N, C-alpha and C positions, 0 to 999 in steps of 0.2 A: 406601630408605638407603644410603647410601656405606658401604663393608665395608675392613676392616681386616688389611691382609696382610703377613708379613715375607719381608722380604731377608735372609741370611744372607751377612755377610762376611768370615767366618774367613779363609778362602782366601785373599782379597785385603789389606782393611788390617790382623785378627790378626798375618797375616804379615809385614807390616812395623815388627812390634812390636821395635824393639830388644834387640839380642842373644838373640832367639830366632827358632825356625822350623819347619816340616814338614816332613820328606817330603815325594815326591811320592803315594807309597801311603797315608801318615797325612793327605794333604789327600781323596784319594780316598775311603779309610773314612768321613771327615766328610762329602763330598756323599750317600754314600751313608747316616749315619745321621738328617743333615738331610730326605732322602727320604720314609725311614721315619715321621720325625717328623710331616710335612705341612706340610714349609716352600715355600713359594709358586716362592723364587729363591735360587740361589747364585750367589753374586760371585766365580767358583771358579780365576780368577787374572788372568795376566796375558799378552792375546798378544800382544803385539810383545815378551818379552822369550823369548829365543833358548830357554834351559834348561826351560823351562814346556810347548813345542811337543807335544812327544808325551806328556805328561800330557793335556793339555786334548783333544787328538782322540781318547786313551784313554778318555776319561771320557765325549765325545762319541758313541762307539764302544757303550759301557755307555747311552747316553739309544738309539740307536738300536734295542737290544737288547731296551729296555723295564725293564732294571737299575735308572734312574735316570729313571724316569719317575713322577709326573707331574712332579718338578721340572725348573723351568727351569736352565741352565746359562750363567750370563752371563759376558763379560770387558767389562774395566774398561782404558778406554786414552784420552790425552788427547786432548783435540777437537782436532785437528789432519786433516789429507787424509792427508798422510805418515804417523802412526799408522794410521787406516782402512786403508790397503793395506797395510800391513806387517801388516796383525793378520789380514786375509784371504789373505794368501798364506801366510799361516806356520799358518795351523791355516781353511781353505777351509771347513770346515764348520761355522763359528760361527755363530750365527743371531741371538743377544741379545748388546747393547752397553751398555755403560754410558759415556757419555764429558763428558769432565769439563774444565772449565778455570775460574780463578780470577776474581770478579767484582768483587770488596771494594777499595774506592781505595789500602787498604793495600798487599795485593799486585799492584795494578796499579803504584803506585810502588815499594814496598820488594822484587818479587819481578823484575816485569818493569824496574824499574829508568826505567820512567818509558817506556820504550820499547813500546809499548802504549796502544793508548785505548779506551776505553769501544767505541766503536763498531767498533774490533777485534778485542777481547773476542766480539761479536756476532757480527761476520764471519766470524769463524776456527769458531765454535760452529757454524753456519750451512753454510759449506761442510765441514765434518766429518760433520754430520747428511745431508745432500746424498749424501757421497762412499760413506755406510754402507747409503743405499738403494739407491744404485747398484750396489755389490761383496754387496748379497744379504742383509742384517739386514733380519729379521722385527719384530723390537723394538727400537728406545733412547730409553733414560735418559738425559736430560740432568742434567751434575751443576754448581750453582754451588758451585765451591769459597770459603769462608771468606763463607757467604750471611748466616751471622750481624751478617757488619761490615759489609755490604753496601747500599747507600741501598736503600729501599723501593720508590722509583720505578723506579729499573735493571732491579730482581729481576723485579718485575712485567710489563719491557718484556724482561727476557731469557726470562723463562718463556712470553711469548706468542709469541714468536719461534719458540721452542723446539715451541711446538703450534703454528705457523701451518706448520710446514716436518715435522709428522706425529710428532713425538717422543709415544711415550705417556706418560711419566712425567718429572718434574721433580725435582732431589734438591736437597732444603734442607740445605747442610752446616753445621751449628755446628762446622766443625773445630775450633777452639780449646775448644770448651766454656762460649762466653761468657755464653750466652744462659739464662733460668732460664724456669721451664712458666710464669709470664704473659708475658713479652716471644714467648717463641716461638708463645706460643697466640694472639695478636694478630697475629703479622706470617704465620702460614702461612693464617691464614683470612683476612687482606686476600687473600694469593695465591690460594687457592683461590676465593673470589670475584671476582676481577680477571682472575687467567690461564686459569680455567677450565679444569687439568689436573691428572690423580690427582698426589699430591705427594707422596716419599718422605721421610721423616724420618732424619737422619743425626746422630748426636748422640755426642760426646767427655765424657767424664768430668772435667775438670781442674776443674772446681768441684763433680764431685761429683754432676752432677745428670743424668746421662747418660737413666737411665730415666726418671725426672721428665719433665725435657723432651719425652723420646720419646714419651709418653701425653700431655702435654699439646697437642706438634706435633700429634698421630693428632688428636684431638679437634678442633685450631683445623680440620685438614683436611676431616674430616668434618661439623664444624657450615658449611662454606664450600662444601658441596654435593660435596666429591671424594673418590673411592677414597684412603685412604693405604697407604704402603706403608713398616715401621719397618724402620729396617738394625739387625743385632743382631750381635756375635761371643758365641762360644762363651766362656763365664767371663769374659764383658767384655775377656777381653786383647783390646789395641789398643795404636796409637800412644800414647806417655807416660801419663795415666791411664787410660787405655783405654777403652771403648766402649760400650753399653748393653748388658748380658747378655740373652742371649736368655729364659733362664729365667726371670730377675725382669722382664723387661717383660711375658712371655706371662701369667706371674702378674700380675699389674699389670692386664693389661689384662682380666682375666679373673675376677680376684679381687676387687681393688680397687672399694672402696663404689659401687654403683649405677652402674659404670663400664658393666658387661657389660650392665648390664639395657636400655642405650641403643645401645652401641655393639657393634657385632656381628662376628665373624671372616669373613673371606671364604671359608674353608676350615676344618675343624676340625685341630686342633694335639694331637698323640698327645703328652701329657706323661708318660707311663707312660717314654719315654727316657732323660728326664731325668737320673738317676742315671745310666747307664751312658753317656749321652755327655760328660757333666762328666768321668767320671772316666777318658775316654778323652782327651781333650781337655788334661785334667791331669797324663797321663803322656807324651802326646806334645808338649806342651810344656814338659813340667820344671818344672812351676807349680803348688805345692801350691794346691789350692782352699782360699778364707780361711773358717775356722771359722765363721762367720757370713754368709757368702754365703746371700741367701734360695733355702731349698727343695734344696739340693745341699750345704750347710756341713755340718760335724760337725755343729753345735751349735742345727742348723735345728728340730731335735726334740728335744732334748734338755732335760730338767728336773729343776732342783736345788731349788731354792725349797718347802719344804715344803707352803707352801698352792696354788702352780704342780703341784706333784707330786700330792696330793689333788683338787686338780679336775680333770687331764687324767686319769686315773684314773678317775674318776664319768660322763665326760664329753670326751674329745680335743676338741670345739668350745669349751670354755670356753677353753682356750691355746692352739689351734692354726686356724689361719683353712684351712688345708687338710690333706689327711691324706699323711702318706709313702708312703703304696702310690700316688696319686695319680702319682706324681714315678719310680715305680719302685721305691722302699726298700723296705726287709724281708728281705731275704735277708740270710742270714748272710754273712760274707765268711772266703773261705778262703783263709790264708796257708799257704804251703807253710813249717816247721818245723825237716825234716828234709832227706833228699836231695829234690834237684828237679833235674831235666831239661831244659832249654828252649833256645832256638834261640840261635844266633851264626853271624856269618863262616864260623867256623871247626867248625863244627858237621859231624860223620859222621853218614854214613847209620843207622846203627843204633837212636844218641839220636833222631832223625829220625822214623821211623817209632815208636818207642816214643811217641813224642808227640804225633803224629797220631794213632795209634790209639784214645790216649785220648779223642779229639775224634770218633770212629769214624769214621775217614777211612782209607780202602784203595785200594792202588794196584793196578792191573791187576799188573805184575808190576815188577822191580827197575829197569831202567829208566827207566820211568814215575816212579818214586819218586824219583830222580836229579838226575831233569830239576825235579821241585819243587822238591826242595832247594837245587839251585843256585839257584834262583829267590828263594827264603829269602834262599839267604848275600849275594842283592845287596842284599836289600832289609834285612837289618842292619849291611853295610857303608854303605849311604846315611844308615839311620836313628839308628844306632851305638845302638842299644836292642834288647834281644830285641822280637819282634813279641807283641803279643795275639791272643790266639786268631781273633777274627774279620781279623783280617790275613792268619794262617797261612789260613783257609779259605776266604779273597776269592782268594788265588794259587794252591789247590790247584783252584778251581772254574773260575777265569781265569785258565790259567798265558799264555796269550797276549795277553789285555790286560794282565796283571802285568810281561809281557817290555817291553810298549812302556812302560808306566811306569815302568822302572826303567833305562830306557835312555836314557843322557845323551852328545851330538854335541857337544863342541868344539868351536870354531870350529879350521880348519884351518889 
């Protein structure tokens, strides 16, 4: 039976959201959390974007050290030979890629202004794919942007050509959230049966169906005989109305009626990290978690109705599909209401040592403390908000990696 895997694209699609962004340290922490959860792959950034270079290199160093293992770190680029060459020039240790090009008639005419034909699109994809192998890529996924508005015969030809030239996966992009669970199931099943290549499902929420479409698309791929890779973001943050939320989609795959009895995960997902990771993403993006968000929303386990309260107290399964403890909830929330010492870009050594001491971190001498404090100051400058405990611990444990992540080199 083919399996279902998860590829999180928060550090690529999530950070493309208008008016939002993440610091390079925040992106690194997300990669660490995703790895701890058991996510197969993180689309960790843009290897052709120069301000990402040192962050990408540093995270690949963490992978070589075993810190970011077994998660795969994959970069996203356009399907052009020039992008492939620049990606490996800026990030030589890069081994996993997704290359993307628009495939719909709308995009070919409206985006390329008729300057490219379907044959041109196929040729560009194949040339970029071959260039990636020559540059040293180990795995490459090929993305069909706006696949849900693309003619199915051309999609099959596109996916077949990708497979013939060694692609490991074909990404079906419902770029505008145009699909519904019925159409995406049928289309993806046809692709799986005819192109015979593992399929990524990439859904947006413009019509509010990103999670439902992801589930239906995954079913179509598996029913068509292929492994599938669902794309998600933390808290569903993404362009316009967002992407499929990681936690909601994992819950749908593992908890919805009869689904997990037939469709299996390729590797286990540790949902006990959900609450911690959702809160971090909310803090980092500065976007509150909706109170009705599945699993991690404030009201996900709240009961006010007398009948519901009575029923859940007698047996939680009466009104809860899953337990709050499964998502790592239940610990008391501690809020400082009096004196609070936090880090900032102007923090001093005394307050910093006090704060780190509360986390059982000690320094060999004052010089080491000052060096770590200086890195923490730079991290605050970039994030423009106090660092959370895990970020402080990361800097203290991996100061040289942190230094690389926090270094930006503007063009001279």
